[in-house]
Each structure stands twice: as C-alpha cells, then as structure tokens.
C-alpha positions as CSV (number, residue, x, y, z in Angstrom):
1,M,16.4,-8.2,-21.2
2,A,16.1,-6.8,-24.7
3,A,12.6,-8.4,-24.8
4,V,11.7,-6.5,-21.6
5,R,12.7,-3.2,-23.1
6,V,10.8,-3.9,-26.3
7,S,7.7,-4.8,-24.4
8,S,7.9,-1.7,-22.3
9,R,8.2,0.6,-25.3
10,S,5.5,-1.1,-27.4
11,G,2.9,-1.3,-24.7
12,L,2.5,-5.1,-25.2
13,P,2.9,-7.5,-22.4
14,S,6.2,-9.4,-22.4
15,L,4.1,-12.6,-22.8
16,L,4.0,-12.3,-26.6
17,L,7.8,-11.8,-27.0
18,Y,8.7,-14.8,-24.8
19,L,6.1,-17.0,-26.5
20,G,7.6,-15.9,-29.8
21,I,11.1,-17.0,-28.6
22,G,9.7,-20.4,-27.7
23,I,7.9,-20.8,-31.0
24,A,11.1,-19.7,-32.9
25,I,13.1,-22.4,-31.1
26,G,10.4,-25.1,-31.3
27,Q,8.7,-27.1,-34.1
28,D,8.5,-25.3,-37.4
29,G,11.0,-22.8,-36.0
30,I,14.6,-22.0,-36.6
31,F,16.0,-24.8,-34.5
32,D,13.0,-27.2,-35.0
33,V,13.2,-28.5,-31.4
34,K,10.4,-31.1,-30.9
35,F,8.8,-30.9,-27.5
36,N,5.3,-32.3,-26.8
37,N,5.4,-33.1,-23.1
38,A,2.2,-31.5,-21.8
39,E,2.5,-33.1,-18.4
40,L,6.0,-31.6,-17.8
41,T,4.8,-28.3,-19.1
42,Q,1.9,-28.3,-16.6
43,V,4.1,-29.1,-13.7
44,I,6.6,-26.4,-14.5
45,G,3.8,-24.0,-15.3
46,Y,2.2,-24.6,-11.9
47,A,5.5,-24.0,-10.2
48,A,6.0,-20.8,-12.1
49,L,2.4,-19.7,-11.4
50,V,3.0,-20.1,-7.7
51,V,6.1,-17.9,-7.9
52,I,4.2,-15.3,-10.0
53,L,1.3,-15.2,-7.5
54,A,3.7,-14.9,-4.6
55,E,5.4,-12.0,-6.3
56,G,2.1,-10.4,-7.1
57,G,0.9,-10.8,-3.5
58,L,4.1,-9.3,-2.1
59,G,3.6,-6.2,-4.3
60,T,-0.1,-5.8,-3.3
61,K,-0.7,-2.8,-1.1
62,W,-3.4,-3.5,1.5
63,K,-4.4,0.1,1.7
64,E,-5.4,0.1,-1.9
65,I,-6.8,-3.4,-2.1
66,K,-8.9,-3.4,1.1
67,P,-11.8,-1.3,-0.3
68,A,-11.8,-3.4,-3.5
69,L,-12.1,-6.8,-1.8
70,P,-15.9,-7.2,-1.9
71,A,-16.1,-6.3,-5.6
72,A,-13.1,-8.5,-6.4
73,A,-14.6,-11.4,-4.5
74,V,-17.9,-11.2,-6.4
75,L,-16.0,-10.9,-9.8
76,S,-13.9,-13.9,-8.9
77,T,-17.0,-16.1,-8.1
78,L,-20.2,-14.9,-9.7
79,G,-18.3,-13.2,-12.5
80,V,-16.4,-16.3,-13.3
81,A,-19.7,-18.3,-13.5
82,V,-21.2,-15.7,-15.9
83,S,-18.0,-15.7,-18.1
84,V,-17.8,-19.5,-18.2
85,G,-21.5,-19.9,-19.2
86,V,-21.6,-17.2,-21.9
87,T,-18.2,-18.2,-23.4
88,A,-19.1,-21.9,-23.4
89,A,-22.4,-21.2,-25.1
90,G,-20.6,-19.2,-27.8
91,A,-18.1,-22.0,-28.3
92,H,-20.8,-24.6,-28.6
93,Y,-23.3,-22.8,-30.8
94,L,-21.0,-20.7,-33.0
95,V,-17.9,-23.0,-33.3
96,G,-19.6,-26.4,-33.0
97,L,-17.5,-27.8,-30.1
98,D,-19.2,-30.3,-27.8
99,W,-20.3,-29.1,-24.4
100,R,-17.3,-30.6,-22.4
101,Q,-14.8,-28.9,-24.7
102,S,-16.9,-25.7,-24.6
103,L,-17.0,-25.6,-20.8
104,I,-13.3,-26.3,-20.6
105,I,-12.5,-23.3,-22.9
106,G,-15.0,-21.1,-21.0
107,A,-13.4,-21.9,-17.7
108,V,-9.8,-21.7,-19.0
109,V,-10.1,-18.2,-20.5
110,S,-12.0,-16.8,-17.5
111,S,-8.8,-16.3,-15.6
112,T,-7.3,-12.8,-15.9
113,D,-3.6,-11.9,-15.7
114,A,-2.6,-8.9,-13.5
115,A,0.9,-8.8,-14.9
116,A,-0.4,-8.4,-18.4
117,V,-2.9,-5.7,-17.3
118,F,-0.5,-3.5,-15.3
119,S,2.4,-3.9,-17.8
120,V,0.3,-1.8,-20.3
121,L,-1.3,0.5,-17.7
122,R,1.9,1.4,-15.8
123,K,2.1,4.8,-17.5
124,V,-1.6,5.7,-17.0
125,P,-2.3,6.3,-13.3
126,L,-5.8,5.1,-12.4
127,P,-8.0,5.5,-9.3
128,A,-7.0,3.1,-6.6
129,R,-10.4,1.5,-6.6
130,I,-9.9,0.3,-10.2
131,T,-6.4,-1.0,-9.8
132,G,-7.4,-2.6,-6.5
133,V,-10.3,-4.5,-8.1
134,L,-8.3,-5.6,-11.1
135,E,-5.4,-6.7,-9.0
136,A,-7.4,-8.5,-6.4
137,E,-9.6,-10.2,-9.1
138,S,-6.5,-11.5,-10.9
139,G,-5.1,-12.9,-7.6
140,F,-8.4,-14.5,-6.6
141,N,-10.0,-15.9,-9.8
142,D,-7.2,-18.4,-10.5
143,A,-8.4,-20.6,-7.7
144,P,-12.1,-21.2,-8.8
145,V,-11.0,-21.4,-12.4
146,V,-8.5,-24.2,-11.7
147,I,-11.1,-26.1,-9.8
148,L,-13.6,-25.8,-12.7
149,V,-11.0,-26.8,-15.3
150,V,-10.0,-29.9,-13.3
151,A,-13.6,-30.9,-12.8
152,F,-14.5,-30.5,-16.5
153,S,-11.4,-32.4,-17.5
154,A,-12.0,-35.4,-15.3
155,K,-13.0,-38.6,-17.1
156,G,-16.6,-39.6,-16.7
157,P,-19.7,-37.3,-16.2
158,V,-19.3,-33.8,-14.9
159,D,-20.6,-33.2,-11.4
160,S,-23.8,-31.2,-11.0
161,W,-23.5,-27.5,-10.7
162,Y,-24.4,-27.4,-7.0
163,V,-21.7,-30.0,-6.2
164,L,-19.2,-27.8,-8.1
165,V,-20.3,-24.8,-6.2
166,G,-19.9,-26.6,-2.9
167,E,-16.4,-27.9,-3.8
168,I,-15.3,-24.4,-4.9
169,A,-16.6,-22.8,-1.7
170,L,-14.9,-25.4,0.5
171,E,-11.6,-25.3,-1.3
172,L,-11.6,-21.5,-1.3
173,A,-12.4,-21.4,2.5
174,I,-9.6,-23.9,3.3
175,G,-7.1,-22.1,1.0
176,A,-7.9,-18.7,2.6
177,A,-7.6,-20.0,6.1
178,V,-4.3,-21.7,5.4
179,G,-2.9,-18.6,3.5
180,L,-3.9,-16.2,6.3
181,A,-2.4,-18.5,9.0
182,V,0.9,-19.1,7.2
183,G,1.3,-15.5,6.2
184,W,0.7,-14.3,9.8
185,L,3.0,-16.8,11.4
186,G,5.7,-16.2,8.8
187,A,5.5,-12.4,9.3
188,F,5.6,-12.8,13.1
189,G,8.6,-15.1,12.9
190,L,10.6,-12.9,10.5
191,R,9.9,-9.7,12.6
192,H,11.0,-11.3,15.9
193,V,13.9,-13.6,14.8
194,A,17.1,-12.1,13.5
195,L,18.5,-14.2,10.6
196,P,22.3,-14.4,10.5
197,A,22.6,-12.7,7.1
198,S,20.4,-10.1,5.4
199,G,20.5,-12.1,2.2
200,L,18.4,-14.8,3.9
201,Y,15.4,-12.6,4.3
202,P,14.3,-12.6,0.6
203,I,14.7,-16.4,0.5
204,A,12.8,-16.9,3.7
205,V,9.9,-14.8,2.5
206,M,9.6,-16.7,-0.8
207,A,9.9,-20.0,1.0
208,I,7.1,-19.1,3.4
209,A,4.9,-18.1,0.5
210,V,5.6,-21.3,-1.4
211,S,5.0,-23.3,1.8
212,A,1.5,-21.7,1.9
213,Y,0.7,-23.3,-1.5
214,A,2.0,-26.7,-0.3
215,A,0.0,-26.5,3.0
216,G,-3.2,-25.4,1.2
217,A,-2.9,-28.2,-1.4
218,M,-2.2,-30.9,1.3
219,A,-5.3,-29.7,3.2
220,H,-7.4,-30.2,0.0
221,G,-7.8,-26.4,-0.4
222,S,-6.9,-23.9,-3.0
223,G,-3.1,-23.6,-2.9
224,F,-3.2,-20.7,-5.3
225,L,-5.4,-18.6,-3.1
226,A,-3.3,-19.6,-0.1
227,V,0.0,-18.5,-1.7
228,Y,-1.5,-15.2,-2.8
229,L,-3.0,-14.3,0.6
230,A,0.1,-15.4,2.5
231,A,2.3,-13.3,0.2
232,M,0.0,-10.3,0.6
233,I,0.2,-10.5,4.4
234,L,4.0,-10.7,4.2
235,G,4.2,-7.8,1.8
236,N,2.3,-5.6,4.2
237,A,4.0,-6.7,7.4
238,K,6.9,-4.1,7.3
239,L,9.5,-6.9,7.3
240,P,13.3,-6.3,7.7
241,H,15.3,-5.6,4.5
242,W,12.1,-5.2,2.5
243,P,13.5,-3.4,-0.6
244,A,16.0,-6.2,-1.1
245,T,13.2,-8.8,-0.6
246,R,10.9,-7.0,-3.1
247,G,13.7,-6.8,-5.7
248,F,14.5,-10.5,-5.3
249,A,10.8,-11.5,-5.7
250,D,10.5,-9.3,-8.7
251,G,13.5,-10.9,-10.4
252,L,12.3,-14.4,-9.5
253,G,8.9,-13.5,-10.9
254,W,10.4,-12.4,-14.2
255,L,12.5,-15.6,-14.4
256,A,9.4,-17.7,-13.8
257,Q,7.4,-15.9,-16.5
258,I,10.3,-16.1,-19.0
259,G,10.8,-19.8,-18.5
260,M,7.1,-20.5,-18.5
261,F,6.3,-18.5,-21.7
262,V,9.3,-20.0,-23.6
263,L,8.2,-23.5,-22.6
264,L,4.6,-22.8,-23.7
265,G,6.0,-21.6,-27.1
266,L,7.9,-24.8,-27.4
267,L,4.8,-26.9,-26.7
268,V,2.7,-25.4,-29.5
269,T,3.0,-26.6,-33.1
270,P,2.5,-23.5,-35.4
271,H,1.2,-25.4,-38.5
272,D,-1.6,-26.9,-36.4
273,L,-2.9,-23.4,-35.5
274,Y,-4.1,-22.5,-38.9
275,D,-7.3,-24.5,-38.8
276,D,-8.2,-23.2,-35.3
277,F,-7.5,-19.5,-36.0
278,W,-11.0,-18.4,-36.9
279,P,-12.7,-20.5,-34.2
280,A,-10.3,-18.8,-31.7
281,V,-11.2,-15.4,-33.0
282,I,-14.9,-16.1,-32.7
283,V,-14.7,-17.5,-29.2
284,G,-12.5,-14.5,-28.2
285,L,-15.0,-12.1,-29.6
286,V,-17.8,-13.6,-27.5
287,L,-15.5,-13.5,-24.5
288,T,-14.3,-9.9,-25.0
289,V,-17.5,-8.2,-26.3
290,V,-20.2,-10.2,-24.5
291,A,-19.0,-12.4,-21.6
292,R,-16.5,-10.0,-20.0
293,P,-18.8,-6.9,-20.0
294,L,-21.7,-9.0,-18.7
295,E,-19.4,-10.4,-16.0
296,V,-18.3,-7.0,-14.9
297,F,-21.7,-5.2,-15.1
298,I,-23.7,-8.0,-13.4
299,S,-21.1,-8.6,-10.6
300,L,-20.5,-4.9,-9.9
301,A,-24.1,-3.8,-10.1
302,P,-24.5,-3.6,-6.3
303,F,-21.3,-1.4,-5.9
304,R,-22.6,1.6,-7.9
305,L,-19.4,2.3,-9.7
306,P,-19.5,4.8,-12.7
307,W,-20.1,3.1,-16.0
308,Q,-16.8,4.5,-17.3
309,E,-14.9,2.5,-14.7
310,K,-16.9,-0.7,-15.5
311,A,-16.2,-0.2,-19.2
312,L,-12.5,0.0,-18.6
313,M,-12.5,-3.0,-16.3
314,S,-14.5,-4.9,-19.0
315,W,-11.8,-4.2,-21.6
316,A,-8.9,-4.7,-19.1
317,G,-9.7,-8.4,-18.7
318,L,-6.4,-9.4,-20.3
319,R,-5.5,-13.1,-20.6
320,G,-1.9,-14.1,-20.0
321,A,0.0,-17.3,-19.5
322,V,-2.4,-18.8,-17.0
323,P,-5.1,-19.8,-19.5
324,I,-2.5,-21.5,-21.7
325,I,-1.1,-23.4,-18.7
326,L,-4.7,-24.5,-17.7
327,A,-5.3,-25.6,-21.3
328,T,-2.7,-28.4,-20.7
329,I,-4.9,-30.0,-18.0
330,P,-7.3,-31.6,-20.4
331,M,-4.3,-32.7,-22.5
332,V,-2.8,-34.5,-19.6
333,S,-6.2,-36.0,-18.7
334,G,-6.6,-37.4,-22.2
335,I,-9.8,-35.6,-23.0
336,E,-11.0,-36.0,-26.6
337,G,-10.2,-32.8,-28.6
338,S,-7.9,-31.4,-25.9
339,T,-5.2,-30.5,-28.5
340,R,-7.8,-28.4,-30.4
341,V,-8.8,-26.7,-27.1
342,F,-5.1,-25.9,-26.4
343,N,-4.7,-24.4,-29.9
344,I,-7.8,-22.3,-29.7
345,V,-6.8,-20.9,-26.3
346,F,-3.3,-20.2,-27.5
347,V,-4.5,-18.3,-30.5
348,L,-7.1,-16.4,-28.5
349,V,-4.7,-15.2,-25.9
350,I,-2.2,-13.9,-28.5
351,V,-4.7,-12.2,-30.8
352,Y,-6.7,-10.4,-28.1
353,T,-3.6,-9.4,-26.1
354,V,-2.3,-7.7,-29.3
355,I,-5.7,-5.9,-29.7
356,Q,-6.4,-5.1,-26.1
357,G,-3.0,-4.3,-24.7
358,P,-2.0,-1.2,-26.7
359,T,-5.6,0.2,-26.6
360,L,-6.0,0.1,-22.8
361,P,-4.1,3.3,-22.1
362,W,-6.0,5.1,-24.9
363,L,-9.3,3.9,-23.5
364,A,-8.5,5.0,-20.0
365,K,-7.7,8.5,-21.3
366,A,-10.8,8.5,-23.6
367,L,-13.1,7.7,-20.6
368,K,-11.4,10.4,-18.6
369,I,-10.6,8.3,-15.6
370,A,-6.8,8.5,-15.7
371,E,-5.5,10.5,-12.8
372,D,-2.5,12.8,-12.4
373,P,0.5,11.2,-10.6
374,A,0.4,11.9,-6.8
375,E,2.2,14.9,-5.6
376,A,4.1,13.1,-2.9
377,S,5.9,9.9,-3.4
378,D,6.1,7.3,-0.6
379,L,9.3,7.1,1.4
380,G,11.6,4.1,0.8
381,I,12.2,2.7,4.3
382,E,14.3,-0.4,5.0
383,S,14.6,-1.9,8.4
384,A,17.4,-4.0,9.9
385,P,16.7,-5.5,13.3
386,L,19.3,-5.1,16.1
387,E,18.1,-8.1,18.0
388,R,20.7,-8.1,20.8
389,L,20.1,-4.4,21.4
390,R,16.3,-4.7,21.1
391,G,16.2,-2.0,18.5
392,H,15.9,-1.3,14.8
393,L,17.9,0.7,12.3
394,L,15.7,2.4,9.7
395,S,17.2,3.5,6.4
396,V,15.0,6.2,5.0
397,A,15.3,7.5,1.4
398,I,13.5,10.8,0.6
399,P,12.1,10.8,-2.9
400,G,11.9,13.7,-5.3
401,K,8.3,14.7,-4.6
402,S,8.3,14.1,-0.8
403,K,7.0,16.9,1.4
404,M,9.7,16.0,3.9
405,H,11.9,18.4,1.8
406,G,12.6,21.5,3.9
407,V,11.5,19.9,7.2
408,E,14.0,20.3,10.0
409,V,15.1,17.2,11.9
410,G,13.6,18.6,15.1
411,E,10.3,19.2,13.3
412,L,10.0,15.4,12.5
413,R,8.9,15.0,16.2
414,L,9.8,11.3,16.3
415,P,8.6,9.3,19.3
416,A,10.8,9.2,22.4
417,G,13.2,6.4,21.8
418,A,13.9,7.3,18.2
419,A,16.5,9.6,16.7
420,V,18.0,10.6,13.3
421,T,21.7,9.6,13.7
422,L,23.1,10.2,10.3
423,V,22.3,12.0,7.0
424,V,23.8,11.1,3.7
425,R,23.7,13.9,1.2
426,D,25.4,14.1,-2.2
427,G,27.6,11.2,-1.3
428,K,28.7,12.7,2.1
429,S,27.5,11.8,5.5
430,F,27.2,13.9,8.6
431,V,25.5,13.9,12.0
432,P,22.5,16.3,11.8
433,A,21.5,18.9,14.3
434,P,17.9,19.5,15.3
435,S,17.9,22.5,13.0
436,T,19.2,20.6,10.0
437,A,16.8,21.0,7.1
438,L,16.2,17.8,5.1
439,R,16.4,17.8,1.3
440,R,15.2,15.7,-1.6
441,G,17.5,12.8,-2.3
442,D,18.8,12.6,1.3
443,E,19.1,9.2,3.0
444,L,18.6,9.1,6.8
445,L,19.6,6.5,9.3
446,V,17.1,6.4,12.2
447,V,17.7,4.3,15.3
448,T,14.6,3.3,17.2
449,T,13.9,1.1,20.2
450,D,11.7,-1.9,19.6
451,P,8.5,-0.6,21.2
452,V,8.4,2.6,19.0
453,R,9.6,1.1,15.7
454,D,6.1,1.1,14.1
455,A,5.2,4.5,15.4
456,T,8.4,6.0,14.1
457,E,7.9,4.6,10.6
458,E,4.3,5.8,10.7
459,R,5.4,9.3,11.7
460,L,8.1,9.4,9.0
461,R,5.6,8.4,6.3
462,A,3.0,11.0,7.6
463,V,5.6,13.8,7.3
464,G,6.6,12.6,3.8
465,E,2.9,12.9,2.8
466,G,1.8,16.0,4.6
467,G,5.0,17.9,5.5
468,K,5.7,19.4,9.0
469,L,1.9,20.0,9.5
470,A,1.1,16.3,9.0
471,G,-0.5,15.8,12.4
472,W,-2.4,19.1,12.2
473,L,-3.9,18.2,8.8
474,G,-4.8,14.7,10.0
475,T,-2.4,13.0,7.6
476,T,-1.7,9.4,8.4
477,G,1.2,7.1,7.5
478,K,0.6,4.3,5.1
479,G,-2.0,2.2,6.8
480,G,-1.6,4.1,10.0
481,E,-4.1,5.8,12.2
482,S,-4.7,9.6,12.2
483,L,-1.9,11.6,13.8
484,A,-4.1,14.6,14.4
485,G,-4.7,14.0,18.1
486,S,-1.9,15.0,20.4
487,D,0.3,16.4,17.7
488,V,-2.0,19.4,16.8
489,A,-0.6,21.8,19.4
490,H,3.0,21.0,18.5
491,D,2.2,21.5,14.8
492,V,0.4,24.8,15.4
493,A,3.3,26.0,17.5
494,H,5.8,25.1,14.8
495,A,3.7,26.7,12.1
496,L,3.3,30.0,14.1
497,K,7.0,30.0,14.8
498,A,7.8,29.5,11.2
499,V,5.4,32.2,10.1
500,T,6.7,34.6,12.7
501,K,10.3,34.1,11.6
502,R,9.3,34.5,7.9
503,G,7.3,37.7,8.7
504,K,10.3,39.3,10.5
505,A,12.6,38.4,7.7
506,D,10.3,39.6,5.0
507,G,9.1,42.7,6.9
508,P,11.3,45.4,5.3
509,K,10.5,44.0,1.9
510,A,6.8,44.8,2.4
511,H,7.4,48.5,2.2
512,H,8.7,48.3,-1.4
C-alpha cells in the first residue's frame, strides 16, 4: 500500500513501482530469484488483464462514454493500423529489426492503458468527451491488438492484410455480441433474483464478467472485448449493493495489477536490457512523436475536435502492463529474436511512462482544456432488494456539494409508492416530517415499491443536481429523461411559495 501512496503523490502510474519490486526480487536483484517461464507469465497476465478490463468496464459511465463511442471505435481500428504501420517502419529502418519483429513491436505497443492514463490525470478534471474517448479506446483497442500480435507471432508466413482485417472484424463482432448478451442477461438476473447474502453480489458480478470472456473465447471471438462490454453493462444497470460491488472490483483490480507487474519484473533480466536501451528509446520516440499523433489526427479528422484536445490525446497514449504481457506471446511461440522484442518493449514502456506520466497534467493545463470540478457531486445510492415484499430499500448519501442541501423532504416530490422513512444525521437517526430540511452529509433510507424504483432514483439524482427546481429547469437524473414535463407546475408553486415566505420574513428589513 505504500507503493500506492508513493505513486499517487509522484504522479507516476503504480506500474513502475511494482515492476521495480519484481526486478528487485528477481535476477540481478536483492534475492536473485531466477524466473524465466514466459508461458506461465502469459497465462497469469491474461487472467489479470481480464480482471482489470472487468474493473474498468464496471467503472465506465455510459453517459460519458456514449458520445465518445464512434471516435473510440475509429481510434481502436484505423488508429491501431496507423500506429502499427508507422512504428514497425521505424523499428525496421532505424533499428534494423526484421519485418516480423518490427510488426510484432508495432502491434504490441499500440495498446493503451486507461489505468496509467487516469492515475496521472485524476487531479486534472477534463471535458467528458476527452475522458470518454481515452477510456473507451483503452477498453476497445486491446482486442484488435491481441489478434494482430497472435497473427504476427504464428510460425509460417503472415496472412495477407485483407485476411487479417476480416479476422479482426469477425472476432470483434462475435466478442461484442457475446459481451452485450452476457451483460444484459446478468444484469437482468441480478436485478430480479435476490441472493441470500449481500456479499454474494460483488462475487456474482465479477463471475458474470469473467464468464463473458470465456464465452467470447469459446465462440472464437474477442474475449477481451466481451468482458469489457459485459462489465460496462453491469456497471450501468443500477444493481443492488452497488457501492460494495464497486469497492470489491476495485480491490480485485489492484491485486491483479500488483501481481501481474511483480511477475513481469521477475521475468525480465536487467543486465540483458543494456544493449536494447537505445533501440527502445528510438522506437519509443517514433511511437510517441510520430505514430501516436498521426493515429489521433487521422482517426479523429471527421469528428472536428479542437486541435488542443487532439494534442492532449496524442500525448496521453500511455502504455502500461498490457504491451509487456503481449510481448510474451512471441516468446511462447518461439519466434526468433522474441527475447529482444520483449526487452525493447519493457524498456520503452518504462522510459516513456516516466516521461509522459508526470507531464500530462501540465500539458492539460498548458492547453487550457482542464475544467473546474463540477459544482454538484453525484449522490451515492445503494439498493437492497426486498424480494418477498416486492420493494426496494434505497440508501442515499448526500455529498458535500449536492444541491439537495436545504431541500425539504416534501419538496423531493417522490413518485407515489416511495417515501423517505429515516434520516441519519451526525450519527443520530430520526423519522423525518415533510418539512424536514435535508443537509449535506445526511444519509436517507427511502422505501420504494418495485414499479417506481427507477423513477425514484432518477428523481433523487435530479434534485441532487438541480435542487428543488430540478424539474422546472429540465434537469435529469444520471442517464434519465428530462423531468421538466409534469413537474413544472409543482416546481413553480414551490418556488413562489418559498419566495413569498422569504419576502414576508425579510419585509421589515427592507426599510433599513
């Protein structure tokens, strides 16, 4: 955990620290543990990557990522092709690698890492369209990259480009179909079947996400795309006990990353890296300065984004553990020169993460595209199903910047069939009256019948964003429809009533 704190304060992704721990334990390190099993590393790395993609999908907000899907899809397909071609050409002509090795390196380093990107950008709020594109790209581009690396690492001649394009399109289509189906069925089941213990929900969610990978792989599709899409659907399905599930997935993701990075550090032999240091720097320079900017500007040309945003996304193409894991594929396949490919990728990832990571927040501010934090924070709502009673118990936490502060319970105007039954304030609980004013830090227990559960949560989120006039101002809940319709008259009446009361109370003061 000390490594996590150090990485948070330094602005460097935790990747480097855990790799360092593995290197210190392994060959040429303090304990000189000899480990050279690339096949075992690949298997464990794949398993860890499935967990990491599942955790990333669960944390992806559909509202933010939906507008970014077309741009992310182009970046993950056309952009990957541009990046592979330019990087491979640089590795061949500038470093002297043969074309197979060059293509493998070009494909391996074309995969970006969302965890690395957002670990250094967490303190710099960015427009949702930028974070959405980067997050979706990192979730989508693993699939075509894996297909390319496996194809380039197969013994015998490499398939023609049109054959590879067809294989990629087919595997992505199958993986997407499987992921969407498994995610939808899993969310439907978890919302309509009450498990015997709340602690089973986090396990069930992760099990469903991992099952999507298995089903996608068995169907000869992209399991990585399947697990990401399934997890994204589950993460936006308003499942019971969601905060606990999210915390469990986050912790599991950290464990997967830690174990994977330490294992990769064990696999590398430090004294073998010296000869490949400068080739790695040259290939990385081609990737960072030429291939990535071309990838971004060519792929996003139809979307008419400001050049500042394209520049930031060009520099934000951080590489993490995924390229190092993929670099074990040619080693397992026995491709000539695969050890050198692994060493070049390893050095490239470390060097350019050190350079790009700390400078990303500075670049975002220099380009003047960093935003101020939002005024209102989203409500923390946890749902526990009351299956036998055909109802739900919502636990609502009011954050510090929520506009629900000062709103009376009666002014929430929850749908018929929903009611605030308890308020916990400063460690004490009480049953509220309609005139009870809510405060920051309060926790509410709201009981709803099954038919109005979604409408109740939507209304609570809308009030949290827009205050008591949420409907009048057209404010919506997260992902919900506009509430401006039938609520307008009620909002106006409440507003006029509040103004009248305030005017009477302040009337005498007006003469001073």
